[in-house]
NUTIZA-53460 format. One record per residue (C-alpha): residue number from 1; x, y, z. Coordinates in pm, 1 decimal. Example, Ala and Ser with C-alpha at 12.3 -4.5 7.8 and 13.67 -1.06 7.14 Angstrom:
2
 num     east    north       up
   1   1230.0   -450.0    780.0
   2   1367.0   -106.0    714.0
//
This chain:
602
 num     east    north       up
   1   -812.5 -21082.8  -2526.3
   2   -599.9 -20861.8  -2723.1
   3   -430.1 -20589.8  -2502.4
   4   -537.1 -20244.9  -2610.9
   5   -289.2 -19958.5  -2680.3
   6   -349.5 -19648.4  -2480.3
   7   -408.6 -19342.7  -2683.2
   8   -193.7 -19029.6  -2658.4
   9   -351.5 -18716.3  -2542.5
  10   -349.7 -18567.7  -2888.9
  11   -313.6 -18706.6  -3231.4
  12     41.1 -18825.0  -3344.8
  13     63.7 -18532.7  -3609.8
  14    -43.3 -18249.2  -3359.7
  15    288.3 -18115.4  -3275.4
  16    291.9 -17780.2  -3114.9
  17    641.8 -17730.2  -3237.3
  18    523.0 -17715.1  -3591.1
  19    264.5 -17445.5  -3529.5
  20    362.8 -17116.6  -3729.8
  21     67.6 -16906.6  -3858.9
  22   -228.6 -16782.0  -3711.1
  23   -433.2 -17019.0  -3917.9
  24   -218.5 -17301.3  -3782.2
  25   -310.7 -17199.7  -3432.3
  26   -695.4 -17180.4  -3520.6
  27   -684.2 -17526.3  -3681.5
  28   -489.1 -17672.7  -3385.6
  29   -752.6 -17538.1  -3138.6
  30  -1029.8 -17684.3  -3353.1
  31   -868.7 -18012.3  -3378.2
  32   -815.1 -18046.6  -2991.1
  33  -1159.5 -17922.7  -2912.9
  34  -1337.8 -18133.6  -3176.4
  35  -1497.6 -17846.5  -3319.4
  36  -1610.3 -17748.5  -3684.3
  37  -1513.5 -17416.7  -3825.1
  38  -1749.7 -17143.1  -3732.4
  39  -2068.5 -17221.2  -3928.4
  40  -2376.1 -17069.8  -4087.6
  41  -2527.8 -16767.6  -3956.3
  42  -2753.3 -16839.0  -3652.7
  43  -3120.8 -16704.0  -3628.1
  44  -3201.6 -16417.9  -3408.7
  45  -3386.7 -16662.7  -3169.7
  46  -3083.3 -16876.7  -3136.0
  47  -2860.8 -16578.9  -3078.1
  48  -3095.5 -16455.8  -2799.3
  49  -3067.6 -16804.1  -2631.5
  50  -2698.2 -16792.1  -2650.8
  51  -2671.5 -16420.6  -2503.8
  52  -2900.3 -16552.0  -2217.7
  53  -2679.4 -16860.0  -2158.2
  54  -2354.6 -16620.4  -2147.8
  55  -2547.0 -16370.1  -1919.8
  56  -2610.3 -16651.0  -1675.2
  57  -2257.6 -16776.8  -1661.7
  58  -2147.3 -16413.3  -1620.0
  59  -2379.2 -16384.0  -1303.3
  60  -2241.0 -16711.5  -1160.1
  61  -1897.7 -16569.9  -1171.2
  62  -2024.2 -16259.1   -983.5
  63  -2062.8 -16014.1  -1277.7
  64  -2343.1 -15809.0  -1404.7
  65  -2392.8 -15759.3  -1782.6
  66  -2534.3 -15433.3  -1938.5
  67  -2547.0 -15285.4  -2278.1
  68  -2358.8 -14968.0  -2234.1
  69  -2097.2 -14749.9  -2395.3
  70  -1769.5 -14890.7  -2429.4
  71  -1571.2 -14633.9  -2618.2
  72  -1409.6 -14777.7  -2919.2
  73  -1434.9 -15139.9  -2794.0
  74  -1729.4 -15388.2  -2846.9
  75  -1695.9 -15476.6  -2470.7
  76  -1522.4 -15394.1  -2141.1
  77  -1484.4 -15574.6  -1818.2
  78  -1390.1 -15416.6  -1482.9
  79  -1328.3 -15608.8  -1169.4
  80  -1364.2 -15336.7   -933.3
  81  -1735.6 -15320.2   -959.2
  82  -1762.7 -15669.7  -1108.1
  83  -1939.0 -15552.1  -1434.1
  84  -1928.9 -15641.2  -1812.9
  85  -2049.9 -15398.6  -2066.0
  86  -2128.5 -15459.6  -2429.1
  87  -2186.6 -15197.7  -2694.7
  88  -2556.0 -15138.3  -2730.3
  89  -2538.4 -15068.8  -3105.6
  90  -2388.2 -15425.8  -3184.4
  91  -2586.1 -15687.2  -3365.1
  92  -2699.2 -15977.2  -3184.7
  93  -2422.3 -16193.0  -3323.2
  94  -2150.8 -15941.9  -3237.4
  95  -2307.9 -15908.4  -2894.8
  96  -2251.4 -16273.8  -2823.5
  97  -1915.9 -16278.2  -2967.0
  98  -1829.7 -15982.7  -2745.1
  99  -1961.4 -16125.1  -2432.8
 100  -1788.9 -16456.4  -2493.2
 101  -1462.3 -16255.9  -2526.7
 102  -1509.4 -16064.1  -2211.0
 103  -1596.9 -16397.8  -2027.5
 104  -1267.7 -16535.6  -2161.6
 105  -1097.2 -16258.2  -1972.6
 106  -1323.7 -16320.4  -1654.2
 107  -1234.4 -16702.7  -1670.6
 108   -861.1 -16665.7  -1734.1
 109   -735.9 -16326.8  -1615.5
 110   -918.5 -16253.8  -1285.9
 111   -598.2 -16301.4  -1077.8
 112   -400.2 -16053.2  -1298.9
 113   -695.6 -15799.9  -1306.3
 114   -701.5 -15792.4   -910.2
 115   -359.0 -15682.7   -893.1
 116   -406.1 -15402.5  -1151.5
 117   -489.7 -15049.0   -987.7
 118   -741.6 -14990.5  -1248.4
 119   -928.2 -15314.1  -1185.5
 120   -919.0 -15399.4  -1548.4
 121   -719.6 -15627.5  -1803.3
 122   -544.2 -15479.6  -2114.2
 123   -661.0 -15693.4  -2405.8
 124   -315.3 -15721.4  -2560.8
 125    -62.7 -15980.0  -2627.1
 126   -102.2 -16324.4  -2501.3
 127   -417.8 -16218.2  -2307.7
 128   -584.6 -16108.9  -2623.0
 129   -475.7 -16439.4  -2798.6
 130   -622.3 -16631.5  -2501.3
 131   -955.2 -16447.2  -2476.5
 132  -1007.0 -16454.4  -2878.7
 133   -917.4 -16833.9  -2873.6
 134  -1192.6 -16878.0  -2629.9
 135  -1427.4 -16676.1  -2840.1
 136  -1340.8 -16861.9  -3156.5
 137  -1392.1 -17210.6  -3010.6
 138  -1714.1 -17123.8  -2823.9
 139  -1854.8 -16959.3  -3153.3
 140  -1755.8 -17264.3  -3343.0
 141  -1932.2 -17492.6  -3086.8
 142  -2237.1 -17295.8  -3115.3
 143  -2209.4 -17239.7  -3518.3
 144  -2164.4 -16855.6  -3495.0
 145  -1930.1 -16725.0  -3767.7
 146  -1634.3 -16507.7  -3637.0
 147  -1489.4 -16349.4  -3953.4
 148  -1317.8 -16062.8  -3749.5
 149  -1120.3 -16301.0  -3544.6
 150   -758.8 -16345.3  -3656.4
 151   -473.8 -16463.0  -3475.3
 152    -94.0 -16345.7  -3488.2
 153    196.6 -16558.5  -3573.3
 154    244.8 -16825.1  -3300.9
 155    606.8 -16713.4  -3221.8
 156    502.5 -16376.9  -3156.6
 157    370.6 -16493.5  -2812.1
 158    523.2 -16834.2  -2752.7
 159    876.6 -16724.4  -2863.2
 160   1140.5 -16908.4  -3073.3
 161   1415.5 -16976.6  -2821.6
 162   1431.0 -17345.5  -2749.5
 163   1556.9 -17252.3  -2406.7
 164   1237.8 -17091.1  -2326.2
 165   1041.8 -17414.9  -2428.3
 166    789.7 -17256.2  -2659.6
 167    618.1 -17584.9  -2701.6
 168    550.5 -17608.3  -2332.3
 169    385.7 -17256.2  -2334.1
 170    163.0 -17358.2  -2629.5
 171     56.7 -17659.7  -2438.5
 172    -12.6 -17454.8  -2121.3
 173   -198.2 -17196.8  -2301.0
 174   -402.6 -17442.1  -2486.0
 175   -495.9 -17619.2  -2168.4
 176   -610.8 -17280.2  -2015.3
 177   -818.9 -17200.9  -2324.6
 178   -983.6 -17539.5  -2353.4
 179  -1087.3 -17535.5  -1973.7
 180  -1233.4 -17177.4  -2015.8
 181  -1421.7 -17275.5  -2331.9
 182  -1576.6 -17580.2  -2173.6
 183  -1732.5 -17355.2  -1924.6
 184  -1904.6 -17154.7  -2203.7
 185  -1992.1 -17447.8  -2422.0
 186  -2161.4 -17630.6  -2119.8
 187  -2383.1 -17333.6  -2095.4
 188  -2474.2 -17369.6  -2452.6
 189  -2535.1 -17718.9  -2424.2
 190  -2760.6 -17668.4  -2139.0
 191  -2998.6 -17458.1  -2337.5
 192  -2976.2 -17652.1  -2661.2
 193  -2743.3 -17457.5  -2867.8
 194  -2575.0 -17686.4  -3089.0
 195  -2330.4 -17655.7  -3373.6
 196  -2480.5 -17613.9  -3721.3
 197  -2389.1 -17882.1  -3967.1
 198  -2392.0 -17908.5  -4362.8
 199  -2706.5 -18078.8  -4494.7
 200  -2658.4 -18420.9  -4586.3
 201  -2913.3 -18644.4  -4784.6
 202  -3109.3 -18864.3  -4552.9
 203  -3032.0 -19171.0  -4739.3
 204  -2653.4 -19098.6  -4732.8
 205  -2666.8 -19028.2  -4378.2
 206  -2843.8 -19344.2  -4285.3
 207  -2614.3 -19573.8  -4510.1
 208  -2297.4 -19447.0  -4386.5
 209  -2417.5 -19496.7  -4012.2
 210  -2542.1 -19835.6  -4091.7
 211  -2197.1 -19937.6  -4231.6
 212  -2020.5 -19769.0  -3951.9
 213  -2243.6 -19992.6  -3713.5
 214  -2141.7 -20295.2  -3906.3
 215  -1778.0 -20217.7  -3865.6
 216  -1813.9 -20155.6  -3512.5
 217  -1981.6 -20506.9  -3464.2
 218  -1717.9 -20672.8  -3651.1
 219  -1434.6 -20523.7  -3434.4
 220  -1617.4 -20647.7  -3106.2
 221  -1506.6 -21018.1  -3069.1
 222  -1157.3 -20984.9  -2960.7
 223  -1183.7 -20635.5  -2797.8
 224  -1226.0 -20554.7  -2421.8
 225  -1588.6 -20451.3  -2475.7
 226  -1769.9 -20790.2  -2440.7
 227  -1603.9 -20867.0  -2112.2
 228  -1661.8 -20520.3  -1972.6
 229  -2042.1 -20509.8  -2077.5
 230  -2077.9 -20869.6  -1918.9
 231  -1946.5 -20757.7  -1589.1
 232  -2192.1 -20472.9  -1620.4
 233  -2463.5 -20740.2  -1625.4
 234  -2529.0 -20718.8  -1992.8
 235  -2513.1 -21072.5  -2144.3
 236  -2419.8 -21160.0  -2495.0
 237  -2767.0 -21172.1  -2587.8
 238  -2829.4 -20836.0  -2447.1
 239  -2529.7 -20699.9  -2626.4
 240  -2649.7 -20850.1  -2969.1
 241  -3016.9 -20691.0  -2906.9
 242  -2853.0 -20333.6  -2852.3
 243  -2603.6 -20394.7  -3138.9
 244  -2300.9 -20324.5  -2911.6
 245  -1964.5 -20274.4  -3100.0
 246  -1606.3 -20163.2  -3042.6
 247  -1418.9 -19858.6  -3221.1
 248  -1054.8 -19958.0  -3248.2
 249   -788.7 -19755.2  -3090.1
 250   -614.5 -19663.3  -3411.6
 251   -669.1 -19318.0  -3543.4
 252   -826.1 -19374.8  -3881.4
 253   -970.4 -19736.7  -3879.2
 254  -1334.6 -19639.2  -3964.6
 255  -1231.4 -19362.7  -4187.9
 256  -1014.5 -19576.8  -4399.4
 257  -1293.8 -19844.5  -4409.9
 258  -1556.7 -19586.5  -4505.4
 259  -1341.1 -19438.1  -4775.5
 260  -1268.1 -19785.6  -4910.0
 261  -1635.9 -19835.8  -4954.0
 262  -1659.3 -19536.1  -5154.9
 263  -1763.3 -19259.7  -4911.8
 264  -1618.3 -18919.0  -4962.9
 265  -1423.7 -18764.0  -4682.7
 266  -1664.0 -18462.7  -4670.6
 267  -1954.7 -18698.4  -4611.0
 268  -1775.9 -18887.4  -4305.2
 269  -1680.0 -18540.2  -4168.4
 270  -2031.2 -18405.4  -4204.8
 271  -2190.5 -18714.5  -4048.9
 272  -1967.9 -18677.3  -3751.7
 273  -1794.5 -18997.6  -3789.3
 274  -1469.9 -18844.4  -3857.9
 275  -1295.9 -18511.0  -3777.0
 276   -993.5 -18317.0  -3899.8
 277   -662.1 -18330.5  -3729.4
 278   -439.4 -18015.4  -3702.2
 279   -274.3 -18090.3  -4058.2
 280   -609.1 -18163.6  -4209.8
 281   -600.6 -18537.5  -4228.0
 282   -939.1 -18699.5  -4144.1
 283   -922.1 -18916.5  -3834.8
 284  -1195.8 -19113.2  -3634.4
 285  -1433.5 -18945.0  -3398.1
 286  -1441.7 -19252.3  -3182.9
 287  -1141.0 -19448.4  -3077.2
 288  -1105.7 -19743.5  -2813.5
 289  -1479.7 -19717.9  -2705.4
 290  -1764.3 -19939.3  -2655.2
 291  -2020.9 -19824.3  -2929.3
 292  -2392.2 -19802.0  -2901.9
 293  -2586.7 -19702.0  -3192.6
 294  -2856.0 -19424.3  -3152.4
 295  -3178.8 -19496.6  -3350.1
 296  -3476.2 -19283.5  -3467.1
 297  -3816.5 -19436.7  -3372.2
 298  -3817.7 -19603.7  -3711.4
 299  -3490.1 -19788.6  -3638.6
 300  -3266.5 -19583.7  -3857.3
 301  -2923.3 -19529.5  -3691.2
 302  -2836.1 -19171.2  -3680.1
 303  -2554.0 -19146.1  -3405.0
 304  -2328.8 -19311.2  -3179.1
 305  -2269.8 -19320.0  -2826.0
 306  -1916.5 -19435.1  -2725.3
 307  -1811.8 -19548.2  -2365.7
 308  -1437.4 -19505.3  -2289.1
 309  -1250.0 -19825.5  -2146.7
 310  -1185.5 -19860.8  -1781.5
 311   -816.8 -19853.3  -1876.6
 312   -840.4 -19502.0  -2055.9
 313   -653.3 -19204.3  -1907.5
 314   -827.5 -19005.4  -1639.5
 315   -877.6 -18702.3  -1879.5
 316  -1062.3 -18899.9  -2130.5
 317  -1436.7 -18832.5  -2115.6
 318  -1633.6 -19123.8  -2006.6
 319  -1894.8 -19089.1  -2268.7
 320  -1864.9 -18937.8  -2620.2
 321  -2175.8 -18852.0  -2820.7
 322  -2179.6 -18805.4  -3209.8
 323  -2184.3 -18436.4  -3279.7
 324  -2496.8 -18273.1  -3394.8
 325  -2564.2 -18329.8  -3767.3
 326  -2840.9 -18225.0  -4007.8
 327  -3032.6 -18556.6  -3893.6
 328  -2933.9 -18587.2  -3529.4
 329  -3003.5 -18333.9  -3251.7
 330  -2927.0 -18454.3  -2888.5
 331  -3196.9 -18224.2  -2750.2
 332  -3470.9 -18430.7  -2954.1
 333  -3340.1 -18785.9  -2941.1
 334  -3398.7 -19045.7  -2658.8
 335  -3156.0 -19333.8  -2639.1
 336  -3338.0 -19669.6  -2621.8
 337  -3684.1 -19533.5  -2748.5
 338  -3662.7 -19752.5  -3070.4
 339  -3576.5 -20055.8  -2859.9
 340  -3858.4 -19992.1  -2615.5
 341  -4126.1 -19943.4  -2882.2
 342  -4290.1 -20292.1  -2846.6
 343  -4291.4 -20270.8  -2465.8
 344  -4436.1 -19917.8  -2466.7
 345  -4706.8 -20020.4  -2705.4
 346  -4797.3 -20296.1  -2464.6
 347  -4820.5 -20067.3  -2167.3
 348  -4477.9 -20054.2  -2021.6
 349  -4378.8 -19759.5  -1792.0
 350  -4105.2 -19543.2  -1933.2
 351  -3814.3 -19482.8  -1698.3
 352  -3602.6 -19183.9  -1773.4
 353  -3241.3 -19225.9  -1658.7
 354  -2914.7 -19057.1  -1689.3
 355  -2689.6 -19288.3  -1903.7
 356  -2731.1 -19549.2  -2194.0
 357  -2597.8 -19842.9  -1980.5
 358  -2866.4 -19726.0  -1721.5
 359  -3141.8 -19745.7  -1998.6
 360  -3039.2 -20073.3  -2107.7
 361  -3008.3 -20210.3  -1766.9
 362  -3381.0 -20101.8  -1698.6
 363  -3513.8 -20242.8  -2015.2
 364  -3336.7 -20564.7  -1961.2
 365  -3453.0 -20603.8  -1598.5
 366  -3792.6 -20460.0  -1663.8
 367  -3879.3 -20746.0  -1892.1
 368  -4151.4 -20572.1  -2065.9
 369  -4275.0 -20385.1  -1736.6
 370  -4022.6 -20100.4  -1765.5
 371  -3861.0 -19916.5  -2048.5
 372  -3530.8 -19747.9  -2011.5
 373  -3472.5 -19423.9  -2184.5
 374  -3184.7 -19169.7  -2158.7
 375  -3106.7 -18825.5  -2321.4
 376  -2790.2 -18833.6  -2536.4
 377  -2553.8 -18629.8  -2339.0
 378  -2777.4 -18336.8  -2251.4
 379  -3039.8 -18250.8  -1994.9
 380  -3401.2 -18358.2  -2043.9
 381  -3587.3 -18121.3  -2277.8
 382  -3942.2 -18052.5  -2359.4
 383  -3860.0 -18199.4  -2712.1
 384  -3771.9 -18525.7  -2551.2
 385  -4098.7 -18523.8  -2354.9
 386  -4292.5 -18461.2  -2668.8
 387  -4136.1 -18751.2  -2871.2
 388  -4190.1 -18960.4  -2567.8
 389  -4558.8 -18862.0  -2551.6
 390  -4607.5 -18958.9  -2918.9
 391  -4479.8 -19313.2  -2849.4
 392  -4648.9 -19381.9  -2523.5
 393  -4976.0 -19304.2  -2343.6
 394  -4827.3 -19106.2  -2057.9
 395  -5153.7 -19021.9  -1904.0
 396  -5238.6 -19384.7  -1849.1
 397  -4901.8 -19547.0  -1776.8
 398  -4731.3 -19228.9  -1629.9
 399  -4340.0 -19171.2  -1614.6
 400  -4068.8 -19270.4  -1374.4
 401  -3743.2 -19099.4  -1342.5
 402  -3439.1 -19273.8  -1186.1
 403  -3154.1 -19009.8  -1137.7
 404  -2842.0 -19034.1   -914.6
 405  -2910.5 -18929.7   -565.9
 406  -2669.1 -18644.6   -585.4
 407  -2752.0 -18274.8   -615.2
 408  -2719.1 -18284.3   -981.0
 409  -2958.7 -18569.3   -984.8
 410  -3201.7 -18354.6   -766.7
 411  -3180.1 -18059.4  -1007.9
 412  -3259.2 -18304.9  -1306.6
 413  -3546.6 -18432.9  -1118.5
 414  -3689.7 -18081.1  -1058.3
 415  -3646.0 -18003.8  -1422.4
 416  -3804.4 -18326.0  -1531.6
 417  -4116.9 -18278.3  -1310.8
 418  -4209.7 -17955.1  -1462.0
 419  -4150.8 -18071.9  -1827.3
 420  -4348.7 -18390.2  -1766.6
 421  -4633.4 -18222.7  -1575.6
 422  -4828.1 -18094.3  -1860.7
 423  -4843.7 -18444.8  -2032.5
 424  -4921.5 -18675.8  -1728.0
 425  -5046.5 -18665.6  -1361.2
 426  -4850.6 -18979.8  -1276.2
 427  -4495.6 -18889.3  -1214.4
 428  -4280.7 -19091.5   -975.2
 429  -3924.1 -19088.4   -866.3
 430  -3712.1 -19379.1   -775.1
 431  -3490.2 -19337.8   -478.3
 432  -3177.3 -19510.5   -555.7
 433  -2913.7 -19647.0   -307.9
 434  -2632.4 -19396.7   -233.1
 435  -2375.5 -19422.9   -514.5
 436  -2541.9 -19652.8   -731.5
 437  -2727.9 -19606.6  -1057.8
 438  -2944.2 -19873.9  -1222.9
 439  -2646.3 -20013.9  -1422.0
 440  -2461.1 -20081.9  -1099.0
 441  -2752.6 -20229.7   -926.2
 442  -2791.4 -20462.9  -1226.6
 443  -2432.9 -20549.6  -1226.9
 444  -2390.0 -20605.1   -860.6
 445  -2715.4 -20765.4   -753.5
 446  -2876.1 -20882.2  -1070.6
 447  -3203.5 -20810.3  -1244.8
 448  -3446.5 -20895.9   -988.6
 449  -3283.5 -20676.9   -733.1
 450  -3325.7 -20375.0   -998.9
 451  -3677.4 -20452.1  -1069.9
 452  -3746.2 -20455.2   -698.1
 453  -3580.7 -20118.8   -649.1
 454  -3780.1 -19977.6   -928.8
 455  -4115.4 -20110.9   -776.2
 456  -4046.0 -20052.2   -404.8
 457  -3853.0 -19729.7   -386.2
 458  -4079.0 -19531.1   -605.4
 459  -4273.5 -19222.6   -490.5
 460  -4427.2 -18913.6   -622.2
 461  -4186.4 -18709.4   -818.4
 462  -4340.0 -18387.4   -697.7
 463  -4219.0 -18500.8   -329.5
 464  -3870.2 -18515.9   -444.1
 465  -3891.6 -18165.8   -610.9
 466  -4017.5 -18017.1   -283.4
 467  -3754.6 -18190.0    -84.1
 468  -3483.7 -18077.4   -318.9
 469  -3567.9 -17725.0   -281.9
 470  -3606.2 -17728.3     92.8
 471  -3283.6 -17897.7    139.9
 472  -3096.5 -17605.4    -26.7
 473  -3222.3 -17390.6    249.1
 474  -3173.0 -17653.8    544.9
 475  -2882.3 -17466.2    719.6
 476  -3103.0 -17160.4    751.4
 477  -3443.1 -17299.3    839.5
 478  -3375.6 -17206.4   1194.3
 479  -3431.4 -16848.0   1124.9
 480  -3714.4 -16656.4    980.9
 481  -3542.4 -16545.3    679.3
 482  -3448.3 -16915.5    588.2
 483  -3820.8 -17004.4    614.8
 484  -3918.3 -16711.7    387.0
 485  -3651.5 -16793.3    137.2
 486  -3747.4 -17165.0    109.8
 487  -4126.1 -17078.6     96.4
 488  -4053.2 -16831.4   -194.4
 489  -3822.5 -17095.3   -369.5
 490  -4076.7 -17374.1   -344.6
 491  -4397.4 -17182.1   -399.4
 492  -4357.5 -17118.2   -789.3
 493  -4265.2 -17492.5   -843.5
 494  -4565.1 -17606.4   -641.3
 495  -4789.9 -17367.4   -828.4
 496  -4669.5 -17504.4  -1176.8
 497  -4752.9 -17866.1  -1060.6
 498  -5084.7 -18040.9  -1201.5
 499  -5383.1 -17958.5   -959.4
 500  -5373.4 -18298.7   -846.7
 501  -5042.9 -18270.7   -686.3
 502  -5056.6 -17898.6   -524.2
 503  -5266.4 -17979.8   -209.0
 504  -5031.9 -18255.0   -102.2
 505  -4731.1 -18042.8   -169.8
 506  -4869.5 -17735.9     30.4
 507  -4913.8 -17957.3    315.7
 508  -4574.9 -18117.0    306.9
 509  -4419.3 -17770.6    270.1
 510  -4600.3 -17632.6    567.6
 511  -4502.4 -17922.3    770.3
 512  -4128.9 -17901.3    684.1
 513  -4120.1 -17526.8    712.1
 514  -4343.2 -17539.5   1024.5
 515  -4555.7 -17265.6    893.9
 516  -4939.1 -17235.6    888.7
 517  -5111.8 -17414.0    601.4
 518  -5290.9 -17090.5    515.5
 519  -4955.2 -16886.6    486.4
 520  -4811.2 -17155.1    249.5
 521  -5137.5 -17159.3     41.6
 522  -5126.9 -16769.9     -1.7
 523  -4779.8 -16807.8   -102.9
 524  -4848.1 -17064.0   -372.6
 525  -5160.9 -16871.5   -485.1
 526  -4954.6 -16552.3   -540.6
 527  -4683.3 -16751.3   -719.1
 528  -4949.8 -16918.0   -957.5
 529  -5080.6 -16563.5  -1040.5
 530  -4711.5 -16444.7  -1126.9
 531  -4655.2 -16757.3  -1309.8
 532  -4954.8 -16706.4  -1538.8
 533  -4831.5 -16349.0  -1613.4
 534  -4482.7 -16494.0  -1674.9
 535  -4621.1 -16744.6  -1916.7
 536  -4800.4 -16478.6  -2120.8
 537  -4465.3 -16270.7  -2142.1
 538  -4251.2 -16562.3  -2187.2
 539  -4184.5 -16554.3  -2587.8
 540  -3840.4 -16647.7  -2570.8
 541  -3684.5 -16851.4  -2849.7
 542  -3624.7 -17153.5  -2648.2
 543  -3959.3 -17134.0  -2440.2
 544  -3958.2 -17506.2  -2386.5
 545  -4328.3 -17550.5  -2351.5
 546  -4376.8 -17368.1  -2672.3
 547  -4116.8 -17575.7  -2864.6
 548  -4287.6 -17908.0  -2777.7
 549  -4648.7 -17761.6  -2797.1
 550  -4705.3 -17824.3  -2430.3
 551  -4904.9 -17615.4  -2173.2
 552  -4763.3 -17478.0  -1858.3
 553  -4493.9 -17257.0  -1741.4
 554  -4187.8 -17484.6  -1633.9
 555  -3914.2 -17247.0  -1746.1
 556  -4069.2 -16951.2  -1546.7
 557  -4122.8 -17168.0  -1249.0
 558  -3769.1 -17291.4  -1247.8
 559  -3622.7 -16924.6  -1274.4
 560  -3849.0 -16797.9   -997.5
 561  -3770.3 -17086.0   -768.8
 562  -3398.1 -17033.1   -787.4
 563  -3404.8 -16642.9   -784.2
 564  -3389.4 -16633.2   -420.5
 565  -3155.7 -16925.3   -368.2
 566  -2882.1 -16878.3    -91.1
 567  -2612.5 -16941.6   -338.2
 568  -2778.3 -16706.8   -593.8
 569  -2735.2 -16949.4   -900.8
 570  -2957.9 -17150.8  -1123.9
 571  -2727.3 -17457.0  -1081.8
 572  -2816.9 -17630.1  -1397.5
 573  -3168.4 -17478.4  -1464.2
 574  -3235.8 -17322.2  -1804.6
 575  -3039.6 -17007.9  -1863.8
 576  -3240.8 -16682.1  -1891.4
 577  -3260.0 -16331.8  -1751.1
 578  -3296.8 -16293.6  -1388.1
 579  -3639.7 -16300.5  -1244.7
 580  -3704.0 -16166.6   -899.1
 581  -3913.6 -16351.4   -633.6
 582  -4269.2 -16360.5   -776.2
 583  -4578.8 -16207.9   -583.2
 584  -4900.9 -16076.5   -707.7
 585  -4906.4 -15694.3   -677.5
 586  -5009.7 -15586.0   -315.1
 587  -4955.1 -15911.4   -157.5
 588  -4588.0 -15954.4    -89.6
 589  -4565.0 -15715.2    215.0
 590  -4845.0 -15867.6    385.5
 591  -4717.3 -16235.9    325.8
 592  -4367.5 -16124.3    464.5
 593  -4534.0 -15952.5    781.3
 594  -4718.4 -16269.4    836.3
 595  -4408.0 -16480.0    825.9
 596  -4192.2 -16227.3   1023.9
 597  -4456.6 -16193.4   1320.2
 598  -4427.1 -16576.6   1367.1
 599  -4224.7 -16715.7   1638.6
 600  -4011.6 -17003.9   1513.6
 601  -4107.8 -17336.8   1687.9
 602  -3830.6 -17535.5   1841.2
//
């Protein structure tokens, strides 16, 4: 096997010592963030969702957000009363940009602000460069144009004296900016805000991806990929079925191959197979990775997922997905759906997992009984569910979820439950061994063990949802306040379940909280009334049920369930405006008195 060359942290031509103009700085940042230039204007609905996502991030950092006077500025932040103000007369796009800028200050300059008597940070000098840079990259990620953002000459803040090491200053500032930007872009990703891309003819998009797949397959033989996948339990035959390949470690192997075939650089960049370096040269998006093609349900390759090598540096992302294009949206594509089409048509049960190797493991071990499916680098969405429902009889065969048994996996299960509830009553969750996912079970114990785990460790998904909510309150369940909080958190989620599941979860909740069945029933009834009202009012641009044409109020249920959480955070649920605990008018006081009057049983 050929020894692989370890990649440097940045492209070889990305030398911070060569940065001069403000445009150099902007290009440098985009190259490291893998972001396109800020794109086409966003729709009003997209901007509303972006605003909600940023508002949620501000709340997580302990700040309120309000539209109020800011004198001559578009935004203003004060640490003394933990508030962010955005001018009320700005346009939706300007408001999102202004809030992203203020969050840049919050994420980067909190320690400085706490030392200031005024409790504020002056937006000047390097602080302005950092906040503007975060805004610029976040906007580029979301496809929001930022014509008003310009950067000063790099030497004006990094200096020129070699004894002060200006290159080290640039690297340190860059690291701070990228870390802060990641906090914002992860919020955008959670609600489905993706970069806008140039339109590419469908035929050209399909052709260039097919040729890229053939190139990756041709690099497979003497790479580390076959041995790695074989150790993960995926035989050569399985690798061939899923058309696994290898992206070479060189910076431009694929782009040189595609340009030699006659594809213009603009097409390579627009389809996400290449990106621009700091100097404007075209380099490969994927380097030294195990490559798996992502297909539409008709088999057309529209994207790739790349898995980093085991010898990759610690800061290299384990998985890298193709960026969004005019023919690929992560929020609408399920990895493995094309490969599972025959099994699903014959009644196989779909199993939603977290990663592509998990999906391959489930389908391989299931031998026609189970079909592994995974979102492409994003949380499960209503669009995913809608696509799956068009390709399988979910009311008949049901759906399984097999997420990691950690907090993130539990939150994913809560979301999945309420997205799946409108399309099937048969929802089950697989309890995986601690520290293991389906791919690890296949690798260490074989396909029979994975099949046994799927069959024997499955239980009703709503059970897991109720357990996840209660576990968040477990340290406080010995107190009346904890019981009330857990009941208020769980009631909206139970109320949004299909009727066949409600009675069981009411009984389980009453037993876990040691409350009378009637009190829990009343709380769930009140929550149902509030959720029906919320559904009528929920006309948001990303109302998940409305996008997919599904019934039910999952987004309102998730927001209500987390509004009383002891940590006061959504923790991965869809961003939105704060929703207080839900109760029907005139019912809350009585319910609270009933709970408070009860003596806690020992």
